[in-house]
C-alpha positions in Angstrom: -3.2 6.8 4.9 -2.7 6.2 1.2 -5.8 5.5 -0.9 -6.1 4.6 -4.5 -9.0 5.7 -6.7 -10.1 6.2 -10.2 -9.1 9.5 -11.9 -12.0 11.8 -12.6 -11.8 14.1 -15.6 -11.6 17.2 -15.6 -11.6 17.7 -11.9 -8.3 15.7 -11.3 -6.4 17.0 -14.4 -4.7 20.0 -12.7 -3.3 17.7 -9.8 -2.3 14.9 -12.2 -0.6 17.4 -14.6 1.3 19.0 -11.7 2.4 15.5 -10.4 3.8 14.7 -13.8 5.6 17.9 -14.2 7.4 17.5 -10.8 8.0 13.8 -11.1 11.3 14.2 -12.5 13.1 11.4 -14.5 11.1 9.3 -16.7 7.9 11.2 -17.0 7.7 13.8 -19.9 4.5 15.9 -20.5 3.6 16.0 -24.2 0.8 16.5 -26.7 -0.9 13.3 -25.5 -1.3 14.9 -22.0 -3.5 17.8 -22.9 -7.0 18.1 -21.3 -8.5 17.0 -24.6 -6.4 14.0 -25.0 -6.7 12.8 -21.3 -10.5 13.2 -21.8 -10.3 10.6 -24.7 -8.3 8.3 -22.5 -10.8 8.5 -19.7 -13.6 7.6 -22.1 -11.9 4.6 -23.5 -10.6 3.0 -20.1 -11.7 5.0 -17.2 -11.0 2.3 -14.7 -7.4 2.0 -15.7 -6.3 5.5 -14.8 -5.6 5.6 -11.1 -4.5 8.1 -8.6 -2.9 7.7 -5.1 -3.9 10.2 -2.6 -2.8 11.2 0.9 -5.7 13.0 2.4 -6.8 15.3 -0.6 -3.3 15.4 -2.1 -2.6 13.5 -5.4 0.7 11.9 -4.7 0.8 9.2 -7.4 -0.6 8.1 -10.8 -0.6 5.3 -13.2 -2.3 5.0 -16.7 -3.2 1.7 -18.0 -4.6 0.9 -21.4 -6.1 -2.2 -23.0 -6.9 -2.7 -26.7 -8.8 -6.1 -26.2 -5.6 -8.0 -26.7 -2.5 -6.2 -25.2 -2.2 -3.9 -22.3 0.2 -1.0 -21.8 1.2 1.0 -18.9 2.5 4.5 -18.6 2.8 7.6 -16.4 3.7 5.7 -13.3 4.7 8.6 -11.2 5.0 9.2 -7.4 5.6 12.6 -5.8 9.3 12.8 -4.9 8.4 13.5 -1.2 6.4 10.3 -1.1 8.8 7.8 -2.7 10.1 4.7 -0.9 6.8 4.1 0.8 5.4 1.4 -1.7 3.0 3.7 -3.5 4.3 2.8 -7.0 4.0 -0.9 -5.9 0.3 -0.3 -4.8 -0.5 1.5 -8.1 1.1 -1.2 -10.2 -0.6 -4.0 -8.3 -4.0 -2.4 -8.8 -3.5 -1.5 -12.5 -2.2 -5.0 -13.2 -5.1 -6.6 -11.4 -7.6 -4.5 -13.4 -5.9 -5.5 -16.6 -6.1 -9.2 -15.7 -9.9 -8.8 -14.8 -10.4 -7.6 -18.5 -8.8 -10.5 -19.8 -5.3 -8.9 -20.7 -2.6 -11.7 -20.7 0.3 -9.5 -21.7 1.2 -6.0 -21.2 3.9 -3.6 -22.2 5.6 -0.6 -20.7 8.2 1.7 -22.1 10.9 3.4 -20.1 13.9 5.6 -21.2 17.3 3.9 -21.1 19.0 4.4 -17.8 15.8 5.3 -15.9 16.2 4.1 -12.4 12.6 3.0 -12.2 13.8 -0.1 -14.3 14.7 -2.0 -11.2 11.3 -1.6 -9.7 9.7 -3.2 -12.8 12.3 -6.0 -12.9 11.4 -6.9 -9.3 7.8 -7.0 -10.3 8.6 -9.5 -12.9 8.8 -7.2 -16.0 11.5 -8.0 -18.5 13.4 -6.1 -20.9 12.5 -7.2 -24.5 15.9 -6.0 -25.8 17.3 -6.8 -28.3 14.3 -8.5 -29.7 12.1 -5.3 -30.0 12.9 -2.1 -31.8 10.6 0.7 -30.9 9.2 3.0 -33.6 6.9 6.1 -33.1 5.3 8.6 -35.2 3.2 11.7 -34.6 0.0 11.5 -36.4 
């Protein structure tokens, strides 16, 4: 049986990091994924960082954020051995419901071009914003 629960820092950090590192295409671990940065995230929106478990094993994750106006979703990951069983759908349903409950009316997510997960998002009603949006980033 798959259960969803809120991430608990720092106890869940090793399992979440391991999941992201083995998730493959679309998830990269960077400077925002250090224990210190994840702790900041959990203080801001603890209820939007979710894990999927089978028994005691973390097999999925999603992180949502809400700034009071817009939402964002990142680090949707499912262990390769558990894909195709609706876990990503469960995680997305829950994080989207939690964003709605906070008053979020519009959310964004970013994926790399060519990532096979794009079809999952399209089926859920997410739409590409190309060519209207150009993404900029800056390390601070």
